[in-house]
N, C-alpha and C positions, 0 to 999 in steps of 0.2 A: 349833238354828239352821236356818232354812229358806233354801235357795239358789235364787235366781231364775235359771232357765236362760236365759230370753230376754235378761235384762239382762246376764248374763255373756257370752253369745254376741255380743251387740251391742257390748259393750266390746272384744271381740277382733277382730271384723270391721272395725270402723271404723278402727282404726289400720292394719290391713293394707291397707284400701282407700286410705287416705291415702299410705301408703308406695308402693303400686303406682302411684298417680296421679303422685306426684312423680318416681318412677323412669322413668316413660314420657315425661317432658317433656325436650325438647332445644331448646337455643337456638343457632341458627346465625347467624353474623355475615354482614354484607353480602357479603363476599368468599368465603363458604363455601357449599358445597352438600352435601346429604346423599344418598348413594345407599342406598336402602332395599331390603332383601331380606326377603321374607315366606316363611317356611318353606324358606329356601335358594334361592328363585327371585327374580329381579329383579322389583321391583314398580314403583317410580318414583323420580324425583329430586325431593327436597324442599329448601325453603329459598329465601331466608334468612328468619329470624324464628323463631317458636315452632313446633316440630314435635313431634307426638305419635307415639311408637313403642310398640307393644304389647310388653311384656316377655315373653320366651320364644317369641314368635311372629315378631317382626320384629327385624331388626338393621340398624344404620345405619353407614355408613362416610363420614367427613368428607373432603371434597376441597377444597383451596385453589385458588382461581381466579386468584390474583395471579401476576404475572410472576416466574418463578424465574431467578435468576442462578447459573449453574453454571460453575465453573472447570474447564476440561479440563486434566488433568495433562500435563506435558511429554512429547511423543512424539518418538521417534527416527525421522526421515524421511530417506530417500535420494532426492535429486532426480533428475531425468531425466539430468543431466550428472554423476551419480555423486558428489555432494557430500553428506556426512552432516551433518545439522543437527538441533537440538532445537527443537521448536515447541510452544508452548502457546497456548491460546485461551480465550475465555469465550463461553458460549452463553446467550441469553435466550429463554425459551419460557414458555408458560402453557397450562393445561388449558382447552379450549373445549367438550369433551364429557365430563362426569364419568362417565357410564355406560361409555363405551369405555375411559377411563383406568383404571377399576377392573376391568372384566370382561375386556378384551382382552389385558392385560399384567399380569404379577404385580406388578412394582414399576416404575412408569413413570419414576421418577427414576433408578434404576440403569440401566434399559434405554436411556434417552436419553443418559446419560453414556457408556456403552460404545459406542453408535452414533456419538456425536460423535467419540470417539477414533479409531475405525476410519475414519470418513469423512474426518477431517483428514489421516490418513496417506495414504489413497488419492488424494485430490484434489491434495495438495501433491507427491506422488510423480510426478505427470504433468507437472510444470513444472520448468524450470531454476531455478538459484539466482537469477539476475538477475531473473526474473519474480517470484519470491517477494519479493524486496526492493523491486521497483519497482511491481508491480501488486497490492498487498495488498488494495485495495478490490475488485477483480474476484475474487480468491480468496475473500474473505469472502462475496461474493454466491453463488459457486458452492457453497461448503459449506452455506450457509443454504438454498439451493434443494433440495439433495439431502436434508438432514435434514428439511426441512418435508414433502417428498413421502413419505418413509419413515415419519414419525411421524403422518401424517394418520389412519391406521387406528387409532391409539391415542388419538385425540381430543386431540392435542397440536398446538399451533401454534408453530413456531419463528419468532420475530420478527426475530432478528438474531444474527450470529456475528461476533466480532472476534478476529483473530489478534493476540496481545499481543507476544510476543517470538519472534525467530528467532535462536538462539544458535549461533555458529560457533566452531570451535576456533582456536587461536592461529595455526597455519600458514595457515589459510584467510583469516584477517583480514590477515595480512601480504601474502598474494598479492593480495587485493583492493586493499590500499594501493598495492602496486607497479603494479597495473593502472590505478588512478586517476591515479597520478603519470605513467605513460606516456601516458595519455589527455590530461592537461594539457599535456605536452610536445608532443604531436602538434598540439593546438589552437594552441599558441604558434607552432609552425613554420608552420602554415597561415596564421595571421594575419600573421606576418612576411612570408611570400611574397606574400600579397595586397597588403600595403603596398608592397613592392618593385614589384609589377606596376603599381599605381596611380601610384607615383612615376615609373616609366619612361614611362608614358603621358603624364604631365604634362610631363616633360622633353622628350619628342618633340614635343609640341604647342608648347612654348616655343621649341624650336630651329627649328621650321618658321616661326613668327612672326618670329623674329629674322633668319632667312635671307632673308625677303622684303624687309626694309628694312635696308640696311647701317648707316644712321645709328643705328638702334636698338641694334645691336651695339656701336657706339662709345659710346653713352650708358650702356649696361650696363657697359662696361669702365671708364668714368670713375666710375660709382657704386661699383664694386668697389674701385677705387684709393682712393676717399674712405673707405670702411669700413676698409681696411687701414691707412691713415694714422691713423685715429682710434683704433685698437686698440693703439697704441704698439708695433707690431711692429718687430723688428730686421731682418727680412728682407723685401725687396720683390721680387715677381716681376713682371717686365715682359714682356708678350707681344711676340714678334718676328714681323713680317709674313713670310709665306711667299714673297712676291715678292722680298724682300731676300735670303733664303736662296738662292733660285734664281739670283740674279745673282752671288752670291759663290761658287757651286759651280764648281770648275775644270772646264774643258771637256776632252774627250778629244782626244788628239793626232790632227791631221789632220781634226778635225771641222769647223774653221772655214775650211779652204782647199779650194778646188775646183780640180781638175786638168783642164786643157783638152786637146784632142786635138793640137794643133800649138802647144805652149807656147813654143817658141823663136821 
């Protein structure tokens, strides 16, 4: 039996070449990029679409460019007015430079998560509890700006930060409820005092108008009597003129007689 060496070699090389060709093909989706290293050194960023990587010489690392939603674990924060709270948040970011995201940091997901936790504690610790509850939008913006500035060297863009929950203990919740109740009572007293002030001003104006025209006072008196009679009241109050009271008041002894010098 005669063995054809050329035919046997070709039959071996052809399958190897096909296997090598198929193993060198990579398909990257629209939202993916491939960071290619050639003999351990950075070569270029490829994708999306069909990418050819030489086996044994080149290596490729896939990077997702979509927005990542990262949940920040609850953090124990002590506010500036020494109130202990638990705060958790969510961070939205995406990779804008695949080269930096792979070369400059070992694991950009873990690094961003740890940085977000630290930044959240530092920023909220500079504010009082009332500011945390009332100015959440401003705090979100402060945390987002700090994270975006620090992750810029990693090729990461932090697009948004949202504080989800601020958990308080039961004693602090009761204290806030008492404070809110006291605030409502204060507002009620202020409103009542303002009403009394306006009513006094209106009464003073009405009294001034009635004092200018005595007949107006008489008409007001008759109108009041009509209302009392129509209400089926059993008691009727009649005003008594002050002139009549002055006439009925007894005079002091000797006040009405005059003593002359030569009385006899």
